[in-house]
C-alpha positions in Angstrom: -17.7 -66.4 -26.0 -17.1 -63.3 -24.4 -14.1 -64.4 -22.5 -12.6 -65.6 -25.6 -12.6 -62.6 -27.2 -11.3 -60.5 -24.1 -14.5 -59.0 -23.1 -15.0 -59.9 -19.5 -18.2 -59.9 -17.8 -19.0 -58.1 -14.5 -17.7 -59.2 -11.5 -15.0 -61.6 -13.3 -12.3 -61.4 -11.2 -8.0 -60.8 -12.7 -5.7 -63.8 -11.8 -2.8 -62.5 -9.7 -0.2 -62.6 -13.0 -2.9 -60.5 -14.9 -3.5 -58.1 -11.8 0.5 -57.4 -11.3 1.4 -57.8 -14.9 4.2 -60.5 -14.1 4.2 -64.3 -14.4 4.8 -66.0 -10.7 7.5 -68.7 -11.4 6.0 -71.7 -10.2 9.4 -72.7 -8.2 8.5 -69.2 -6.3 5.3 -70.2 -5.5 5.7 -73.8 -4.1 8.6 -72.2 -1.7 6.2 -69.9 -0.8 3.5 -72.6 -0.5 5.9 -74.8 1.6 7.1 -71.8 3.7 3.5 -70.9 4.7 2.6 -74.9 5.0 5.7 -74.7 7.8 5.0 -72.2 9.9 1.4 -71.5 9.5 0.3 -75.1 9.2 2.4 -76.2 12.2 1.4 -73.6 14.3 -2.4 -74.1 13.7 -2.0 -78.1 13.5 -0.1 -77.6 17.3 -2.5 -75.3 18.6 -5.3 -77.8 17.4 -4.1 -81.3 18.2 -1.7 -80.5 21.1 -4.7 -80.5 23.8 -5.1 -80.0 27.5 -8.0 -79.4 29.1 -7.6 -75.9 30.7 -4.1 -74.1 31.5 -4.8 -75.5 34.8 -3.6 -78.9 33.6 -0.6 -77.5 31.6 0.6 -75.8 35.0 1.2 -78.8 37.2 2.2 -80.8 34.1 4.9 -79.1 32.6 5.5 -76.0 35.3 5.3 -77.6 38.7 6.1 -81.1 37.8 9.7 -80.5 36.5 10.9 -78.3 40.0 9.6 -81.2 41.7 11.5 -83.9 40.2 14.4 -81.2 40.6 13.8 -80.9 44.3 13.4 -84.7 44.9 16.8 -86.2 43.2 18.7 -82.9 44.8 17.7 -83.8 47.9 18.2 -87.3 47.6 21.9 -86.5 46.4 22.3 -84.6 49.3 21.4 -87.0 52.2 23.3 -89.7 50.2 26.1 -87.5 49.9 26.7 -88.0 46.1 26.6 -84.6 44.1 26.0 -81.2 43.9 22.9 -79.4 43.7 23.6 -78.1 40.3 24.6 -81.5 39.3 20.6 -82.4 39.5 19.6 -79.0 38.6 21.3 -79.1 35.1 20.2 -83.1 34.5 16.6 -82.7 35.3 16.3 -79.4 34.1 17.1 -80.4 30.6 15.9 -83.8 30.7 12.4 -82.5 31.0 12.1 -81.2 27.6 11.4 -84.8 27.1 8.0 -84.7 28.2 6.8 -81.7 25.6 8.8 -83.1 22.8 7.6 -86.8 23.3 4.3 -86.2 24.1 3.5 -82.8 22.0 4.7 -84.5 18.9 3.0 -87.8 19.6 -0.1 -85.7 19.5 0.1 -83.5 16.7 0.9 -86.6 14.5 -1.3 -89.4 15.5 -4.1 -86.8 16.6 -5.0 -86.7 12.7 -5.7 -90.6 13.1 -8.2 -89.8 16.2 -9.8 -87.0 14.7 -10.0 -88.5 11.2 -8.4 -86.9 9.1 -5.1 -88.5 8.6 -6.2 -89.8 5.0 -7.0 -86.2 4.1 -3.5 -85.1 4.6 -1.8 -88.3 3.2 -3.5 -87.8 0.2 -2.7 -84.3 -0.2 0.0 -83.7 -3.0 1.7 -81.4 0.6 5.5 -81.9 0.8 5.8 -84.1 3.7 9.0 -82.1 5.3 7.4 -78.9 6.0 4.1 -80.9 6.8 5.1 -82.9 9.8 8.8 -81.1 10.7 6.3 -77.5 10.7 4.7 -79.0 13.4 8.1 -79.6 15.4 8.6 -75.8 16.0 6.2 -75.0 18.1 7.0 -78.1 20.0 10.8 -77.7 20.3 9.7 -73.9 21.5 7.5 -75.4 24.2 10.2 -77.9 25.4 13.1 -74.9 25.7 10.5 -72.8 27.8 9.7 -75.4 30.1 13.6 -76.6 30.4 14.7 -73.0 30.8 12.2 -72.5 33.6 13.2 -75.3 35.7 16.6 -74.4 35.0 15.9 -71.2 36.7 13.2 -72.4 39.5 15.9 -74.8 40.6 18.6 -72.4 40.9 16.4 -69.8 43.2 14.8 -72.5 45.1 17.9 -74.2 45.7 20.7 -71.4 45.8 22.8 -72.6 43.1 24.8 -69.6 41.4 26.1 -69.7 37.9 28.4 -67.9 36.4 26.9 -64.8 34.4 29.5 -65.5 31.4 27.5 -69.0 31.0 24.0 -67.5 30.9 24.0 -67.3 26.9 26.0 -70.9 26.5 22.9 -72.3 28.6 20.6 -71.1 26.5 22.1 -71.9 23.7 22.6 -75.8 24.9 18.8 -75.8 26.1 17.5 -75.0 22.6 19.9 -77.3 20.6 18.3 -80.0 23.6 14.9 -78.8 22.5 15.8 -79.7 18.9 17.3 -83.1 19.1 14.5 -84.3 21.6 12.1 -83.0 19.4 13.5 -85.7 16.6 12.9 -87.9 18.7 9.5 -87.3 19.4 9.0 -87.3 15.7 10.1 -91.0 15.5 7.7 -91.4 19.0 5.0 -89.7 16.9 5.9 -92.1 14.1 5.5 -95.3 15.6 2.2 -93.9 17.5 0.9 -94.8 13.8 1.4 -98.3 14.6 0.4 -98.4 18.3 -3.1 -98.1 20.2 -1.7 -95.9 23.2 1.2 -94.2 22.5 1.3 -92.3 25.9 2.5 -95.5 27.5 5.4 -95.7 25.2 6.2 -91.5 25.5 6.1 -92.6 29.5 8.8 -95.5 28.7 11.2 -93.3 26.7 10.9 -91.0 29.2 11.8 -93.3 31.5 14.6 -94.7 29.6 15.9 -90.9 29.0 15.9 -90.2 32.8 18.2 -93.2 33.3 20.6 -93.1 30.3 21.5 -89.6 29.9 23.3 -89.3 33.1 20.7 -87.0 34.4 20.9 -88.1 37.9 24.3 -90.5 37.4 27.1 -89.7 35.8 27.5 -91.6 32.8 31.0 -92.7 33.6 29.5 -94.6 36.6 27.0 -96.7 34.2 27.6 -99.9 33.0 29.8 -100.2 29.6 26.9 -101.3 27.7 24.7 -98.4 29.0 27.3 -96.0 28.4 27.7 -96.8 24.6 23.7 -96.6 24.3 23.8 -93.3 26.3 26.1 -92.0 23.7 23.7 -92.3 20.7 20.4 -90.6 22.9 19.1 -87.5 22.5 20.2 -84.6 25.7 23.1 -86.7 27.2 25.8 -84.7 25.6 23.8 -81.2 26.1 23.5 -82.5 29.8 27.5 -82.7 30.3 27.7 -79.5 28.1 25.5 -77.8 30.4 27.3 -78.9 33.4 30.6 -78.0 32.1 29.3 -74.6 31.3 28.0 -74.2 34.9 31.5 -74.8 36.0 33.2 -72.4 34.5 34.1 -73.9 31.4 33.8 -71.4 28.0 31.7 -71.7 25.3 34.2 -73.0 23.1 35.0 -76.4 25.0 31.6 -77.5 24.6 31.2 -76.7 21.2 31.7 -80.3 20.3 29.0 -81.9 22.7 26.7 -79.3 21.0 27.6 -80.3 17.9 27.3 -84.7 18.3 23.9 -83.2 20.0 22.6 -81.4 16.9 23.7 -84.5 14.5 21.9 -86.8 17.0 18.7 -84.5 16.5 18.8 -84.8 12.9 19.5 -88.0 12.7 16.1 -89.0 14.7 14.5 -86.2 12.9 15.5 -88.1 9.6 14.6 -91.7 11.0 10.9 -90.0 11.8 10.1 -88.5 8.6 11.3 -92.3 6.6 9.1 -93.9 9.4 6.4 -91.6 8.4 7.0 -92.5 4.2 7.3 -96.1 5.1 4.0 -96.3 7.0 2.5 -94.0 4.7 3.5 -96.4 1.5 2.5 -99.6 3.6 -1.0 -97.5 4.0 -1.5 -97.0 0.9 -0.6 -100.4 -0.2 -3.1 -102.3 2.0 -5.4 -99.7 2.1 -5.1 -99.3 5.9 -4.3 -95.6 6.3 -5.4 -95.7 10.1 -4.6 -98.9 11.0 -4.1 -99.9 14.6 
């Protein structure tokens, strides 16, 4: 054969290692593929599966709704003489990050089932960590944007003034809260592979977080068993950290709360990945990858 003799026919393309004269290590190639799967694949899946009919649906759902939630509880608090406006602005602005985290993560994972592409993903040799966690990165960014916009709008409408030095710390708190809640969203997304309608479950979890995270009721005033539950939920410690910063405390005083919030997010993220692996194993064993 001409190729065996070193003579290449016209149009025969050289491989990457032949063109550069270097051999690309397989380990480096795997890392490059993982990074590409994490960033490019995650963004592509997010754009494809986190769907809304038009921007006019996104605006009332994730821009207008959190502002009205803040105003509702702030005016209830005013009329009852319970807490200050800053209490409700910080609590509800951060808590509303749960909506994009829960719904977007469930759509970017369970959407594969409804599009009949789940089996193609699960039989691929791709590393599962960048495959699924990469989808969480755009979700986290969207949640942080929704939370920050709600925070700013609530402060402007209600006339809440914050210490200028607290703004950078509050930005960090919002990012940590978005990450932590995205971890819960991945767990919720894994469960969505085993339930018929995940929107109901996501709404239940959102209401659960609204009550248990101290968004509108101080944790100290909750029953003891509810306090115990709140300490292992995302957003609880981030909300407290935001309130401490808004009260003028230095950022160094809330690093412990943020570390706890970060640890909770990592735990839920690991739990979601573990559930996905378990459900994948069950699907392979019983030949029911898209079981409802």
